[in-house]
C-alpha positions as CSV (number, residue, x, y, z in Angstrom):
1,X,-15.3,17.8,29.7
2,X,-16.6,14.7,31.1
3,X,-16.7,13.3,27.1
4,X,-13.0,13.3,27.4
5,X,-12.8,11.7,31.0
6,X,-14.9,9.2,29.3
7,X,-13.2,8.5,26.2
8,X,-9.7,8.3,27.6
9,X,-11.4,5.6,30.2
10,X,-12.8,3.4,27.5
11,X,-10.2,3.9,25.2
12,X,-7.3,2.8,27.8
13,X,-9.4,-0.2,29.1
14,X,-10.2,-1.5,25.5
15,X,-6.4,-1.2,24.0
16,X,-5.2,-4.2,26.4
17,X,-7.7,-5.9,26.7
18,X,-7.9,-6.2,22.7
19,X,-4.2,-7.5,22.8
20,X,-5.4,-9.4,25.7
21,X,-7.7,-11.4,23.6
22,X,-5.3,-11.2,20.7
23,X,-2.5,-13.1,22.9
24,X,-5.0,-15.6,24.2
25,X,-6.3,-16.9,20.4
26,X,-3.1,-16.7,19.4
27,X,-3.9,-14.4,16.8
28,X,-1.5,-12.3,16.9
29,X,-0.4,-13.0,12.9
30,X,-3.6,-12.9,11.2
31,X,-4.1,-13.2,7.5
32,X,-3.8,-10.2,5.5
33,X,-1.9,-8.2,8.3
34,X,1.5,-8.4,7.7
35,X,3.8,-10.8,9.8
36,X,5.5,-8.7,12.8
37,X,8.9,-9.8,14.0
38,X,9.3,-10.5,17.4
39,X,11.0,-6.7,18.0
40,X,8.4,-5.1,15.9
41,X,5.8,-6.8,18.5
42,X,7.7,-6.1,21.4
43,X,7.9,-2.1,20.5
44,X,3.8,-2.2,19.4
45,X,2.9,-3.7,22.7
46,X,5.1,-1.3,24.7
47,X,3.6,1.6,23.0
48,X,0.1,0.1,23.1
49,X,0.0,-0.6,26.9
50,X,2.3,2.8,27.5
51,X,-0.8,4.9,25.2
52,X,-3.2,3.2,27.3
53,X,-1.7,3.9,30.7
54,X,-1.4,7.6,30.0
55,X,-4.6,7.8,28.6
56,X,-6.1,6.0,32.2
57,X,-3.9,8.1,34.4
58,X,-4.7,11.4,32.8
59,X,-8.3,10.6,32.4
60,X,-8.4,9.8,36.3
61,X,-6.6,13.4,36.6
62,X,-8.7,15.2,34.8
63,X,-11.7,13.7,36.9
64,X,-9.6,14.6,40.5
65,X,-8.7,18.1,38.7
66,X,-5.0,17.4,38.4
67,X,-3.6,20.6,36.8
68,X,-0.9,18.2,34.8
69,X,-3.3,15.8,33.9
70,X,-5.0,18.0,30.3
71,X,-1.5,18.2,28.9
72,X,-0.8,14.5,29.8
73,X,-4.1,13.5,28.3
74,X,-3.3,15.8,24.8
75,X,-0.2,13.3,24.7
76,X,-2.3,10.1,25.1
77,X,-4.7,11.2,22.4
78,X,-1.3,12.1,20.0
79,X,-0.3,8.7,20.8
80,X,-3.5,6.8,20.4
81,X,-4.4,8.9,17.3
82,X,-0.9,8.0,16.1
83,X,-1.6,4.2,16.1
84,X,-5.0,5.2,14.8
85,X,-3.2,6.3,11.3
86,X,-0.6,4.0,11.0
87,X,-2.5,0.8,11.9
88,X,-4.8,0.5,7.8
89,X,-1.7,0.6,6.3
90,X,-1.0,-2.8,8.1
91,X,-3.8,-4.3,6.8
92,X,-3.7,-6.0,3.1
93,X,-5.3,-8.0,0.9
94,X,-8.9,-9.1,2.1
95,X,-12.0,-7.4,3.3
96,X,-11.4,-5.2,6.6
97,X,-14.4,-3.2,6.4
98,X,-15.3,-3.6,9.9
99,X,-11.5,-3.2,11.2
100,X,-11.8,0.2,9.2
101,X,-15.2,1.4,10.8
102,X,-13.8,0.7,14.1
103,X,-10.8,2.2,13.6
104,X,-12.3,5.2,12.5
105,X,-14.9,5.4,14.8
106,X,-11.8,5.5,17.4
107,X,-10.5,7.9,15.4
108,X,-13.1,10.5,15.2
109,X,-14.1,10.0,19.1
110,X,-10.0,10.8,19.3
111,X,-10.0,14.2,17.3
112,X,-13.4,15.1,18.9
113,X,-12.0,14.6,22.6
114,X,-8.8,16.8,21.6
115,X,-11.1,19.5,20.2
116,X,-13.4,19.3,23.5
117,X,-10.1,19.2,25.5
118,X,-8.4,22.2,23.3
119,X,-12.3,24.3,22.7
120,X,-12.7,24.7,26.5
121,X,-9.0,25.1,27.1
122,X,-6.7,23.3,29.4
123,X,-7.7,25.7,33.1
124,X,-10.9,24.1,32.6
125,X,-10.0,21.0,34.1
126,X,-10.9,22.2,37.3
127,X,-14.4,23.2,36.4
128,X,-15.7,19.9,35.6
Protein backbone atom coordinates (compact mmCIF):
# COMPACT_ATOMS: atom_id res chain seq x y z
CA UNK A 1 0.00 0.00 0.00
CA UNK A 2 3.01 2.26 0.34
CA UNK A 3 3.20 2.40 -3.49
CA UNK A 4 -0.40 3.64 -3.59
CA UNK A 5 0.37 6.41 -1.10
CA UNK A 6 3.59 7.48 -2.83
CA UNK A 7 1.94 7.47 -6.27
CA UNK A 8 -1.03 9.50 -4.99
CA UNK A 9 1.19 12.09 -3.32
CA UNK A 10 3.50 12.33 -6.34
CA UNK A 11 0.72 12.66 -8.91
CA UNK A 12 -1.17 15.03 -6.63
CA UNK A 13 1.85 17.35 -6.39
CA UNK A 14 2.96 17.13 -10.02
CA UNK A 15 -0.41 18.00 -11.62
CA UNK A 16 -0.71 21.54 -10.21
CA UNK A 17 3.03 22.10 -10.59
CA UNK A 18 2.81 21.42 -14.33
CA UNK A 19 -0.05 23.89 -14.71
CA UNK A 20 1.77 26.55 -12.68
CA UNK A 21 4.79 26.13 -14.96
CA UNK A 22 2.61 26.38 -18.08
CA UNK A 23 0.83 29.49 -16.81
CA UNK A 24 4.01 31.28 -15.70
CA UNK A 25 5.67 30.55 -19.02
CA UNK A 26 2.50 31.58 -20.85
CA UNK A 27 2.50 28.28 -22.72
CA UNK A 28 -1.17 27.47 -22.36
CA UNK A 29 -1.41 27.14 -26.12
CA UNK A 30 1.50 25.26 -27.67
CA UNK A 31 2.18 24.40 -31.28
CA UNK A 32 0.33 21.24 -32.20
CA UNK A 33 -2.16 21.36 -29.32
CA UNK A 34 -5.68 22.42 -30.13
CA UNK A 35 -6.46 25.93 -28.92
CA UNK A 36 -8.76 25.91 -25.88
CA UNK A 37 -11.47 28.46 -25.28
CA UNK A 38 -11.56 30.28 -21.94
CA UNK A 39 -14.46 28.10 -20.81
CA UNK A 40 -12.65 24.88 -21.74
CA UNK A 41 -9.54 26.12 -19.93
CA UNK A 42 -11.51 26.89 -16.75
CA UNK A 43 -13.11 23.44 -16.79
CA UNK A 44 -9.78 21.78 -17.51
CA UNK A 45 -8.01 23.60 -14.66
CA UNK A 46 -10.89 22.82 -12.30
CA UNK A 47 -10.78 19.13 -13.15
CA UNK A 48 -6.98 18.96 -12.89
CA UNK A 49 -6.88 20.69 -9.51
CA UNK A 50 -9.84 18.64 -8.21
CA UNK A 51 -8.04 15.44 -9.26
CA UNK A 52 -4.87 16.65 -7.58
CA UNK A 53 -6.64 17.57 -4.36
CA UNK A 54 -8.51 14.28 -4.24
CA UNK A 55 -5.32 12.27 -4.77
CA UNK A 56 -3.45 14.22 -2.08
CA UNK A 57 -6.23 14.01 0.50
CA UNK A 58 -6.92 10.33 -0.13
CA UNK A 59 -3.23 9.36 -0.09
CA UNK A 60 -2.83 11.10 3.26
CA UNK A 61 -6.04 9.41 4.42
CA UNK A 62 -4.63 6.00 3.50
CA UNK A 63 -1.44 6.86 5.34
CA UNK A 64 -3.48 7.83 8.41
CA UNK A 65 -5.68 4.70 8.02
CA UNK A 66 -8.97 6.54 7.56
CA UNK A 67 -11.83 4.25 6.45
CA UNK A 68 -13.04 6.42 3.54
CA UNK A 69 -9.60 6.97 2.02
CA UNK A 70 -9.31 3.89 -0.20
CA UNK A 71 -12.60 4.49 -2.01
CA UNK A 72 -11.77 8.18 -2.41
CA UNK A 73 -8.36 7.25 -3.80
CA UNK A 74 -10.00 4.93 -6.34
CA UNK A 75 -12.20 7.83 -7.51
CA UNK A 76 -9.16 10.13 -7.77
CA UNK A 77 -7.26 7.50 -9.78
CA UNK A 78 -10.25 7.16 -12.10
CA UNK A 79 -10.26 10.91 -12.66
CA UNK A 80 -6.52 10.85 -13.36
CA UNK A 81 -6.78 7.93 -15.78
CA UNK A 82 -9.63 9.63 -17.64
CA UNK A 83 -7.48 12.72 -18.06
CA UNK A 84 -4.52 10.66 -19.27
CA UNK A 85 -6.66 8.80 -21.80
CA UNK A 86 -8.14 12.04 -23.14
CA UNK A 87 -4.87 13.98 -23.42
CA UNK A 88 -3.27 12.23 -26.45
CA UNK A 89 -6.35 13.14 -28.49
CA UNK A 90 -5.43 16.79 -28.10
CA UNK A 91 -1.92 16.33 -29.48
CA UNK A 92 -1.63 16.97 -33.19
CA UNK A 93 1.09 17.52 -35.69
CA UNK A 94 4.63 17.62 -34.34
CA UNK A 95 6.49 14.74 -32.78
CA UNK A 96 5.30 14.47 -29.18
CA UNK A 97 7.17 11.34 -28.09
CA UNK A 98 8.47 12.79 -24.79
CA UNK A 99 4.94 13.81 -23.78
CA UNK A 100 3.57 10.43 -24.80
CA UNK A 101 6.23 8.67 -22.70
CA UNK A 102 5.21 10.72 -19.65
CA UNK A 103 1.53 10.03 -20.29
CA UNK A 104 2.15 6.28 -20.61
CA UNK A 105 4.34 6.20 -17.49
CA UNK A 106 1.65 8.01 -15.48
CA UNK A 107 -1.02 5.71 -16.94
CA UNK A 108 0.90 2.54 -16.04
CA UNK A 109 1.56 3.92 -12.54
CA UNK A 110 -2.12 4.78 -12.07
CA UNK A 111 -3.36 1.40 -13.26
CA UNK A 112 -0.75 -0.35 -11.10
CA UNK A 113 -1.82 1.70 -8.10
CA UNK A 114 -5.46 0.82 -8.72
CA UNK A 115 -4.58 -2.88 -9.05
CA UNK A 116 -2.62 -2.82 -5.79
CA UNK A 117 -5.50 -1.01 -4.08
CA UNK A 118 -8.04 -3.57 -5.30
CA UNK A 119 -5.78 -6.62 -4.88
CA UNK A 120 -5.09 -6.03 -1.22
CA UNK A 121 -8.64 -4.89 -0.65
CA UNK A 122 -9.98 -1.69 0.73
CA UNK A 123 -9.90 -3.14 4.24
CA UNK A 124 -6.11 -3.47 3.98
CA UNK A 125 -5.81 0.29 4.47
CA UNK A 126 -5.73 -0.32 8.20
CA UNK A 127 -2.72 -2.63 7.80
CA UNK A 128 -0.20 -0.44 5.99
